[in-house]
Backbone atoms as SQL, in Angstrom:
CREATE TABLE atoms (id INTEGER PRIMARY KEY, chain TEXT, resi INTEGER, resn TEXT, atom TEXT, x REAL, y REAL, z REAL);
INSERT INTO atoms VALUES
  (1, 'A', 1, 'MET', 'N', 0.810, -1.189, -0.035),
  (2, 'A', 1, 'MET', 'CA', -0.037, 0.039, -0.035),
  (3, 'A', 1, 'MET', 'C', 1.002, 1.153, 0.021),
  (4, 'A', 2, 'LYS', 'N', 0.668, 2.192, -0.878),
  (5, 'A', 2, 'LYS', 'CA', 1.455, 3.411, -0.938),
  (6, 'A', 2, 'LYS', 'C', 0.881, 4.298, 0.100),
  (7, 'A', 3, 'ARG', 'N', 1.801, 5.040, 0.735),
  (8, 'A', 3, 'ARG', 'CA', 1.447, 6.076, 1.646),
  (9, 'A', 3, 'ARG', 'C', 1.358, 7.359, 1.077),
  (10, 'A', 4, 'SER', 'N', 0.421, 8.151, 1.442),
  (11, 'A', 4, 'SER', 'CA', 0.225, 9.395, 0.789),
  (12, 'A', 4, 'SER', 'C', 0.959, 10.602, 1.589),
  (13, 'A', 5, 'ASN', 'N', 1.280, 10.324, 2.753),
  (14, 'A', 5, 'ASN', 'CA', 1.836, 11.334, 3.615),
  (15, 'A', 5, 'ASN', 'C', 2.986, 11.004, 4.319),
  (16, 'A', 6, 'ILE', 'N', 4.002, 11.798, 4.461),
  (17, 'A', 6, 'ILE', 'CA', 5.290, 11.535, 5.291),
  (18, 'A', 6, 'ILE', 'C', 5.020, 12.318, 6.528),
  (19, 'A', 7, 'THR', 'N', 5.331, 11.776, 7.710),
  (20, 'A', 7, 'THR', 'CA', 5.051, 12.399, 8.989),
  (21, 'A', 7, 'THR', 'C', 6.469, 12.746, 9.622),
  (22, 'A', 8, 'ARG', 'N', 6.299, 13.571, 10.828),
  (23, 'A', 8, 'ARG', 'CA', 7.632, 13.917, 11.556),
  (24, 'A', 8, 'ARG', 'C', 8.209, 12.708, 12.038),
  (25, 'A', 9, 'LYS', 'N', 7.435, 11.733, 12.366),
  (26, 'A', 9, 'LYS', 'CA', 8.055, 10.456, 12.851),
  (27, 'A', 9, 'LYS', 'C', 8.813, 9.718, 11.774),
  (28, 'A', 10, 'ASP', 'N', 8.308, 9.766, 10.597),
  (29, 'A', 10, 'ASP', 'CA', 8.858, 9.183, 9.366),
  (30, 'A', 10, 'ASP', 'C', 10.222, 9.920, 9.061),
  (31, 'A', 11, 'LEU', 'N', 10.432, 11.256, 9.189),
  (32, 'A', 11, 'LEU', 'CA', 11.496, 11.960, 9.041),
  (33, 'A', 11, 'LEU', 'C', 12.606, 11.702, 10.028),
  (34, 'A', 12, 'ALA', 'N', 12.119, 11.562, 11.369),
  (35, 'A', 12, 'ALA', 'CA', 13.033, 11.256, 12.391),
  (36, 'A', 12, 'ALA', 'C', 13.587, 9.844, 12.259),
  (37, 'A', 13, 'LYS', 'N', 12.744, 8.883, 11.756),
  (38, 'A', 13, 'LYS', 'CA', 13.265, 7.558, 11.640),
  (39, 'A', 13, 'LYS', 'C', 14.311, 7.578, 10.493),
  (40, 'A', 14, 'ALA', 'N', 14.101, 8.436, 9.419),
  (41, 'A', 14, 'ALA', 'CA', 15.127, 8.394, 8.257),
  (42, 'A', 14, 'ALA', 'C', 16.398, 8.899, 8.838),
  (43, 'A', 15, 'ILE', 'N', 16.367, 10.013, 9.620),
  (44, 'A', 15, 'ILE', 'CA', 17.581, 10.483, 10.212),
  (45, 'A', 15, 'ILE', 'C', 18.268, 9.520, 11.135),
  (46, 'A', 16, 'ASN', 'N', 17.499, 8.884, 11.931),
  (47, 'A', 16, 'ASN', 'CA', 18.004, 7.787, 12.692),
  (48, 'A', 16, 'ASN', 'C', 18.702, 6.746, 11.950),
  (49, 'A', 17, 'GLU', 'N', 18.140, 6.241, 10.787),
  (50, 'A', 17, 'GLU', 'CA', 18.610, 5.205, 10.048),
  (51, 'A', 17, 'GLU', 'C', 19.871, 5.663, 9.346),
  (52, 'A', 18, 'LYS', 'N', 19.758, 6.808, 8.582),
  (53, 'A', 18, 'LYS', 'CA', 20.942, 7.225, 7.735),
  (54, 'A', 18, 'LYS', 'C', 22.090, 7.856, 8.445),
  (55, 'A', 19, 'LEU', 'N', 21.780, 8.501, 9.496),
  (56, 'A', 19, 'LEU', 'CA', 22.842, 9.384, 10.147),
  (57, 'A', 19, 'LEU', 'C', 23.237, 8.751, 11.558),
  (58, 'A', 20, 'GLY', 'N', 22.522, 7.830, 12.172),
  (59, 'A', 20, 'GLY', 'CA', 22.767, 7.158, 13.231),
  (60, 'A', 20, 'GLY', 'C', 22.509, 7.895, 14.608),
  (61, 'A', 21, 'PHE', 'N', 21.834, 8.929, 14.524),
  (62, 'A', 21, 'PHE', 'CA', 21.305, 9.576, 15.661),
  (63, 'A', 21, 'PHE', 'C', 20.172, 8.648, 16.438),
  (64, 'A', 22, 'SER', 'N', 20.100, 8.915, 17.711),
  (65, 'A', 22, 'SER', 'CA', 19.154, 8.248, 18.490),
  (66, 'A', 22, 'SER', 'C', 17.700, 8.819, 18.015),
  (67, 'A', 23, 'GLN', 'N', 16.700, 8.053, 18.202),
  (68, 'A', 23, 'GLN', 'CA', 15.272, 8.355, 17.831),
  (69, 'A', 23, 'GLN', 'C', 14.947, 9.692, 18.475),
  (70, 'A', 24, 'ARG', 'N', 15.260, 9.800, 19.720),
  (71, 'A', 24, 'ARG', 'CA', 14.937, 11.008, 20.501),
  (72, 'A', 24, 'ARG', 'C', 15.627, 12.266, 19.913),
  (73, 'A', 25, 'SER', 'N', 16.974, 12.140, 19.571),
  (74, 'A', 25, 'SER', 'CA', 17.665, 13.231, 19.012),
  (75, 'A', 25, 'SER', 'C', 17.292, 13.595, 17.685),
  (76, 'A', 26, 'ALA', 'N', 16.845, 12.526, 16.936),
  (77, 'A', 26, 'ALA', 'CA', 16.315, 12.861, 15.565),
  (78, 'A', 26, 'ALA', 'C', 15.042, 13.604, 15.566),
  (79, 'A', 27, 'GLU', 'N', 14.153, 13.272, 16.626),
  (80, 'A', 27, 'GLU', 'CA', 12.936, 14.023, 16.784),
  (81, 'A', 27, 'GLU', 'C', 13.148, 15.396, 17.122),
  (82, 'A', 28, 'GLU', 'N', 14.096, 15.715, 18.017),
  (83, 'A', 28, 'GLU', 'CA', 14.556, 17.025, 18.479),
  (84, 'A', 28, 'GLU', 'C', 15.103, 17.909, 17.262),
  (85, 'A', 29, 'ILE', 'N', 15.805, 17.196, 16.445),
  (86, 'A', 29, 'ILE', 'CA', 16.318, 17.830, 15.195),
  (87, 'A', 29, 'ILE', 'C', 15.092, 18.329, 14.349),
  (88, 'A', 30, 'ILE', 'N', 14.264, 17.334, 14.017),
  (89, 'A', 30, 'ILE', 'CA', 13.044, 17.683, 13.228),
  (90, 'A', 30, 'ILE', 'C', 12.320, 18.865, 13.842),
  (91, 'A', 31, 'ASP', 'N', 12.048, 18.771, 15.183),
  (92, 'A', 31, 'ASP', 'CA', 11.243, 19.762, 15.842),
  (93, 'A', 31, 'ASP', 'C', 12.019, 21.109, 15.834),
  (94, 'A', 32, 'THR', 'N', 13.337, 21.109, 15.891),
  (95, 'A', 32, 'THR', 'CA', 13.981, 22.477, 15.818),
  (96, 'A', 32, 'THR', 'C', 13.952, 22.957, 14.503),
  (97, 'A', 33, 'VAL', 'N', 14.084, 22.144, 13.458),
  (98, 'A', 33, 'VAL', 'CA', 14.094, 22.702, 12.085),
  (99, 'A', 33, 'VAL', 'C', 12.746, 23.291, 11.718),
  (100, 'A', 34, 'PHE', 'N', 11.566, 22.501, 12.106),
  (101, 'A', 34, 'PHE', 'CA', 10.203, 23.039, 11.812),
  (102, 'A', 34, 'PHE', 'C', 9.940, 24.313, 12.634),
  (103, 'A', 35, 'SER', 'N', 10.498, 24.361, 13.916),
  (104, 'A', 35, 'SER', 'CA', 10.277, 25.556, 14.799),
  (105, 'A', 35, 'SER', 'C', 10.940, 26.655, 14.083),
  (106, 'A', 36, 'THR', 'N', 12.147, 26.608, 13.671),
  (107, 'A', 36, 'THR', 'CA', 12.822, 27.669, 13.059),
  (108, 'A', 36, 'THR', 'C', 12.297, 28.202, 11.807),
  (109, 'A', 37, 'MET', 'N', 11.742, 27.219, 11.007),
  (110, 'A', 37, 'MET', 'CA', 10.991, 27.611, 9.796),
  (111, 'A', 37, 'MET', 'C', 9.758, 28.279, 10.116),
  (112, 'A', 38, 'LYS', 'N', 9.014, 27.808, 11.030),
  (113, 'A', 38, 'LYS', 'CA', 7.757, 28.501, 11.477),
  (114, 'A', 38, 'LYS', 'C', 8.023, 29.952, 11.845),
  (115, 'A', 39, 'ASN', 'N', 8.999, 30.130, 12.752),
  (116, 'A', 39, 'ASN', 'CA', 9.335, 31.466, 13.265),
  (117, 'A', 39, 'ASN', 'C', 9.757, 32.414, 12.184),
  (118, 'A', 40, 'THR', 'N', 10.539, 31.850, 11.261),
  (119, 'A', 40, 'THR', 'CA', 10.964, 32.680, 10.095),
  (120, 'A', 40, 'THR', 'C', 9.814, 33.196, 9.262),
  (121, 'A', 41, 'LEU', 'N', 8.933, 32.259, 8.990),
  (122, 'A', 41, 'LEU', 'CA', 7.669, 32.637, 8.191),
  (123, 'A', 41, 'LEU', 'C', 6.833, 33.720, 8.935),
  (124, 'A', 42, 'ILE', 'N', 6.760, 33.432, 10.250),
  (125, 'A', 42, 'ILE', 'CA', 5.864, 34.248, 11.039),
  (126, 'A', 42, 'ILE', 'C', 6.471, 35.725, 10.962),
  (127, 'A', 43, 'ALA', 'N', 7.787, 35.808, 10.931),
  (128, 'A', 43, 'ALA', 'CA', 8.429, 37.142, 10.912),
  (129, 'A', 43, 'ALA', 'C', 8.287, 37.714, 9.562),
  (130, 'A', 44, 'GLY', 'N', 7.711, 37.068, 8.563),
  (131, 'A', 44, 'GLY', 'CA', 7.448, 37.548, 7.241),
  (132, 'A', 44, 'GLY', 'C', 8.661, 37.458, 6.331),
  (133, 'A', 45, 'GLU', 'N', 9.721, 36.539, 6.716),
  (134, 'A', 45, 'GLU', 'CA', 10.849, 36.319, 5.833),
  (135, 'A', 45, 'GLU', 'C', 10.634, 35.157, 5.104),
  (136, 'A', 46, 'SER', 'N', 11.407, 34.967, 3.945),
  (137, 'A', 46, 'SER', 'CA', 11.386, 33.764, 3.121),
  (138, 'A', 46, 'SER', 'C', 12.422, 32.741, 3.541),
  (139, 'A', 47, 'ILE', 'N', 12.178, 31.530, 3.069),
  (140, 'A', 47, 'ILE', 'CA', 13.133, 30.491, 3.358),
  (141, 'A', 47, 'ILE', 'C', 13.465, 29.812, 2.097),
  (142, 'A', 48, 'LYS', 'N', 14.781, 29.782, 1.750),
  (143, 'A', 48, 'LYS', 'CA', 15.276, 29.003, 0.555),
  (144, 'A', 48, 'LYS', 'C', 16.079, 27.871, 0.917),
  (145, 'A', 49, 'LEU', 'N', 15.566, 26.816, 0.439),
  (146, 'A', 49, 'LEU', 'CA', 16.244, 25.471, 0.529),
  (147, 'A', 49, 'LEU', 'C', 16.835, 25.027, -0.744),
  (148, 'A', 50, 'VAL', 'N', 18.148, 25.199, -0.807),
  (149, 'A', 50, 'VAL', 'CA', 18.826, 24.971, -2.111),
  (150, 'A', 50, 'VAL', 'C', 18.535, 23.457, -2.612),
  (151, 'A', 51, 'HIS', 'N', 18.275, 23.381, -3.908),
  (152, 'A', 51, 'HIS', 'CA', 17.971, 22.021, -4.631),
  (153, 'A', 51, 'HIS', 'C', 16.524, 21.509, -4.167),
  (154, 'A', 52, 'PHE', 'N', 15.794, 22.248, -3.386),
  (155, 'A', 52, 'PHE', 'CA', 14.361, 21.890, -3.230),
  (156, 'A', 52, 'PHE', 'C', 13.323, 22.912, -3.447),
  (157, 'A', 53, 'GLY', 'N', 13.583, 24.264, -3.028),
  (158, 'A', 53, 'GLY', 'CA', 12.544, 25.232, -3.322),
  (159, 'A', 53, 'GLY', 'C', 12.605, 26.273, -2.252),
  (160, 'A', 54, 'SER', 'N', 11.586, 27.250, -2.347),
  (161, 'A', 54, 'SER', 'CA', 11.494, 28.386, -1.375),
  (162, 'A', 54, 'SER', 'C', 10.133, 28.480, -0.875),
  (163, 'A', 55, 'LEU', 'N', 10.093, 28.895, 0.389),
  (164, 'A', 55, 'LEU', 'CA', 8.694, 29.190, 1.052),
  (165, 'A', 55, 'LEU', 'C', 8.740, 30.624, 1.260),
  (166, 'A', 56, 'SER', 'N', 7.536, 31.206, 1.042),
  (167, 'A', 56, 'SER', 'CA', 7.531, 32.588, 1.322),
  (168, 'A', 56, 'SER', 'C', 6.103, 32.985, 1.818),
  (169, 'A', 57, 'VAL', 'N', 5.930, 34.134, 2.437),
  (170, 'A', 57, 'VAL', 'CA', 4.592, 34.446, 2.997),
  (171, 'A', 57, 'VAL', 'C', 4.005, 35.538, 1.881),
  (172, 'A', 58, 'ARG', 'N', 2.772, 35.252, 1.580),
  (173, 'A', 58, 'ARG', 'CA', 2.123, 36.188, 0.604),
  (174, 'A', 58, 'ARG', 'C', 0.843, 36.696, 1.273),
  (175, 'A', 59, 'LYS', 'N', 0.731, 38.117, 1.040),
  (176, 'A', 59, 'LYS', 'CA', -0.419, 38.710, 1.555),
  (177, 'A', 59, 'LYS', 'C', -1.581, 38.711, 0.473),
  (178, 'A', 60, 'LYS', 'N', -2.741, 38.247, 0.829),
  (179, 'A', 60, 'LYS', 'CA', -3.843, 38.260, 0.013),
  (180, 'A', 60, 'LYS', 'C', -4.826, 39.326, 0.418),
  (181, 'A', 61, 'SER', 'N', -5.159, 40.220, -0.523),
  (182, 'A', 61, 'SER', 'CA', -6.050, 41.372, -0.164),
  (183, 'A', 61, 'SER', 'C', -7.511, 40.931, 0.001),
  (184, 'A', 62, 'PRO', 'N', -8.289, 41.685, 0.594),
  (185, 'A', 62, 'PRO', 'CA', -9.841, 41.291, 0.690),
  (186, 'A', 62, 'PRO', 'C', -10.451, 41.273, -0.704),
  (187, 'A', 63, 'ARG', 'N', -11.521, 40.396, -0.855),
  (188, 'A', 63, 'ARG', 'CA', -12.117, 40.392, -2.135),
  (189, 'A', 63, 'ARG', 'C', -13.520, 39.910, -1.962),
  (190, 'A', 64, 'LYS', 'N', -14.270, 40.070, -2.978),
  (191, 'A', 64, 'LYS', 'CA', -15.710, 39.654, -2.856),
  (192, 'A', 64, 'LYS', 'C', -15.770, 38.267, -3.383),
  (193, 'A', 65, 'GLY', 'N', -16.667, 37.530, -2.582),
  (194, 'A', 65, 'GLY', 'CA', -16.793, 36.065, -2.965),
  (195, 'A', 65, 'GLY', 'C', -18.268, 35.739, -2.826),
  (196, 'A', 66, 'ARG', 'N', -18.666, 34.501, -2.966),
  (197, 'A', 66, 'ARG', 'CA', -20.036, 34.050, -2.915),
  (198, 'A', 66, 'ARG', 'C', -20.043, 32.773, -2.006),
  (199, 'A', 67, 'ASN', 'N', -20.992, 32.696, -1.256),
  (200, 'A', 67, 'ASN', 'CA', -21.247, 31.466, -0.433),
  (201, 'A', 67, 'ASN', 'C', -21.826, 30.433, -1.509),
  (202, 'A', 68, 'PRO', 'N', -21.109, 29.361, -1.572),
  (203, 'A', 68, 'PRO', 'CA', -21.461, 28.302, -2.541),
  (204, 'A', 68, 'PRO', 'C', -22.879, 27.628, -2.131),
  (205, 'A', 69, 'ARG', 'N', -23.217, 27.519, -0.895),
  (206, 'A', 69, 'ARG', 'CA', -24.321, 26.929, -0.436),
  (207, 'A', 69, 'ARG', 'C', -25.570, 27.747, -0.717),
  (208, 'A', 70, 'THR', 'N', -25.462, 29.127, -0.406),
  (209, 'A', 70, 'THR', 'CA', -26.680, 29.989, -0.532),
  (210, 'A', 70, 'THR', 'C', -26.611, 30.856, -1.644),
  (211, 'A', 71, 'GLY', 'N', -25.386, 31.068, -2.232),
  (212, 'A', 71, 'GLY', 'CA', -25.284, 32.036, -3.303),
  (213, 'A', 71, 'GLY', 'C', -25.144, 33.541, -2.899),
  (214, 'A', 72, 'ASP', 'N', -25.168, 33.701, -1.594),
  (215, 'A', 72, 'ASP', 'CA', -25.157, 35.086, -1.086),
  (216, 'A', 72, 'ASP', 'C', -23.756, 35.754, -1.282),
  (217, 'A', 73, 'ALA', 'N', -23.617, 37.020, -1.682),
  (218, 'A', 73, 'ALA', 'CA', -22.374, 37.621, -1.868),
  (219, 'A', 73, 'ALA', 'C', -21.930, 37.926, -0.352),
  (220, 'A', 74, 'MET', 'N', -20.455, 37.843, -0.409),
  (221, 'A', 74, 'MET', 'CA', -19.815, 38.074, 0.971),
  (222, 'A', 74, 'MET', 'C', -18.452, 38.672, 0.641),
  (223, 'A', 75, 'GLU', 'N', -17.819, 39.198, 1.815),
  (224, 'A', 75, 'GLU', 'CA', -16.591, 39.821, 1.792),
  (225, 'A', 75, 'GLU', 'C', -15.577, 38.720, 2.235),
  (226, 'A', 76, 'ILE', 'N', -14.414, 38.372, 1.459),
  (227, 'A', 76, 'ILE', 'CA', -13.534, 37.470, 2.010),
  (228, 'A', 76, 'ILE', 'C', -12.439, 38.401, 2.571),
  (229, 'A', 77, 'SER', 'N', -12.091, 38.182, 3.854),
  (230, 'A', 77, 'SER', 'CA', -11.181, 39.144, 4.445),
  (231, 'A', 77, 'SER', 'C', -9.727, 38.880, 3.957),
  (232, 'A', 78, 'SER', 'N', -8.885, 39.888, 4.231),
  (233, 'A', 78, 'SER', 'CA', -7.460, 39.813, 3.850),
  (234, 'A', 78, 'SER', 'C', -6.713, 38.706, 4.759),
  (235, 'A', 79, 'ARG', 'N', -5.723, 38.159, 4.286),
  (236, 'A', 79, 'ARG', 'CA', -4.966, 37.174, 5.045),
  (237, 'A', 79, 'ARG', 'C', -3.677, 36.892, 4.443),
  (238, 'A', 80, 'SER', 'N', -2.844, 36.171, 5.191),
  (239, 'A', 80, 'SER', 'CA', -1.419, 35.761, 4.785),
  (240, 'A', 80, 'SER', 'C', -1.504, 34.363, 4.468),
  (241, 'A', 81, 'MET', 'N', -0.737, 33.927, 3.580),
  (242, 'A', 81, 'MET', 'CA', -0.648, 32.436, 3.313),
  (243, 'A', 81, 'MET', 'C', 0.820, 32.141, 2.996),
  (244, 'A', 82, 'VAL', 'N', 1.144, 30.881, 3.091),
  (245, 'A', 82, 'VAL', 'CA', 2.524, 30.469, 2.800),
  (246, 'A', 82, 'VAL', 'C', 2.353, 29.743, 1.290),
  (247, 'A', 83, 'THR', 'N', 3.387, 30.203, 0.512),
  (248, 'A', 83, 'THR', 'CA', 3.428, 29.657, -0.832),
  (249, 'A', 83, 'THR', 'C', 4.781, 28.904, -1.008),
  (250, 'A', 84, 'PHE', 'N', 4.759, 27.926, -1.784),
  (251, 'A', 84, 'PHE', 'CA', 6.050, 27.109, -2.022),
  (252, 'A', 84, 'PHE', 'C', 6.269, 27.174, -3.464),
  (253, 'A', 85, 'ARG', 'N', 7.557, 27.472, -3.792),
  (254, 'A', 85, 'ARG', 'CA', 7.881, 27.407, -5.180),
  (255, 'A', 85, 'ARG', 'C', 9.158, 26.520, -5.297),
  (256, 'A', 86, 'PRO', 'N', 8.980, 25.391, -6.059),
  (257, 'A', 86, 'PRO', 'CA', 9.949, 24.337, -6.237),
  (258, 'A', 86, 'PRO', 'C', 11.181, 24.841, -7.041),
  (259, 'A', 87, 'SER', 'N', 12.306, 24.307, -6.681),
  (260, 'A', 87, 'SER', 'CA', 13.485, 24.656, -7.428),
  (261, 'A', 87, 'SER', 'C', 13.329, 24.179, -8.916),
  (262, 'A', 88, 'LYS', 'N', 14.278, 24.711, -9.751),
  (263, 'A', 88, 'LYS', 'CA', 14.188, 24.270, -11.159),
  (264, 'A', 88, 'LYS', 'C', 14.497, 22.713, -11.239),
  (265, 'A', 89, 'GLY', 'N', 15.410, 22.312, -10.498),
  (266, 'A', 89, 'GLY', 'CA', 15.842, 20.823, -10.419),
  (267, 'A', 89, 'GLY', 'C', 14.651, 19.939, -10.010),
  (268, 'A', 90, 'LEU', 'N', 14.099, 20.401, -8.996),
  (269, 'A', 90, 'LEU', 'CA', 12.888, 19.553, -8.428),
  (270, 'A', 90, 'LEU', 'C', 11.713, 19.643, -9.387),
  (271, 'A', 91, 'ARG', 'N', 11.480, 20.708, -10.131),
  (272, 'A', 91, 'ARG', 'CA', 10.446, 20.723, -11.100),
  (273, 'A', 91, 'ARG', 'C', 10.661, 19.873, -12.234),
  (274, 'A', 92, 'LEU', 'N', 12.055, 19.815, -12.702),
  (275, 'A', 92, 'LEU', 'CA', 12.384, 18.960, -13.840),
  (276, 'A', 92, 'LEU', 'C', 12.226, 17.543, -13.478),
  (277, 'A', 93, 'LYS', 'N', 12.611, 17.147, -12.249),
  (278, 'A', 93, 'LYS', 'CA', 12.407, 15.635, -11.766),
  (279, 'A', 93, 'LYS', 'C', 10.902, 15.312, -11.634),
  (280, 'A', 94, 'LEU', 'N', 10.220, 16.153, -11.154),
  (281, 'A', 94, 'LEU', 'CA', 8.787, 15.976, -11.178),
  (282, 'A', 94, 'LEU', 'C', 8.109, 15.703, -12.420),
  (283, 'A', 95, 'ASN', 'N', 8.529, 16.539, -13.410),
  (284, 'A', 95, 'ASN', 'CA', 7.846, 16.546, -14.761),
  (285, 'A', 95, 'ASN', 'C', 8.490, 15.607, -15.714),
  (286, 'A', 96, 'SER', 'N', 9.469, 14.782, -15.279),
  (287, 'A', 96, 'SER', 'CA', 10.121, 13.949, -16.176),
  (288, 'A', 96, 'SER', 'C', 9.509, 12.559, -16.181);
């Protein structure tokens, strides 16, 4: 059966197997990496991961929308969202 998601536990297990860190240390490494990424994005900065891609925060302005259930017009508020742009190498591998 093919898995559709990779979890933090799977990443920690891969670090454990490939680099020989203990499972607990591998989990701390993963948590530190994600915590640093999260804090960087919250501060509004971009993250560039060479040979993988970049993550950046994008501001979306308010816009008019429609409730699909009732058809009523409504205002969709402004918000921030994270966007991912894959590197050229990753894009080529995905599309080959």
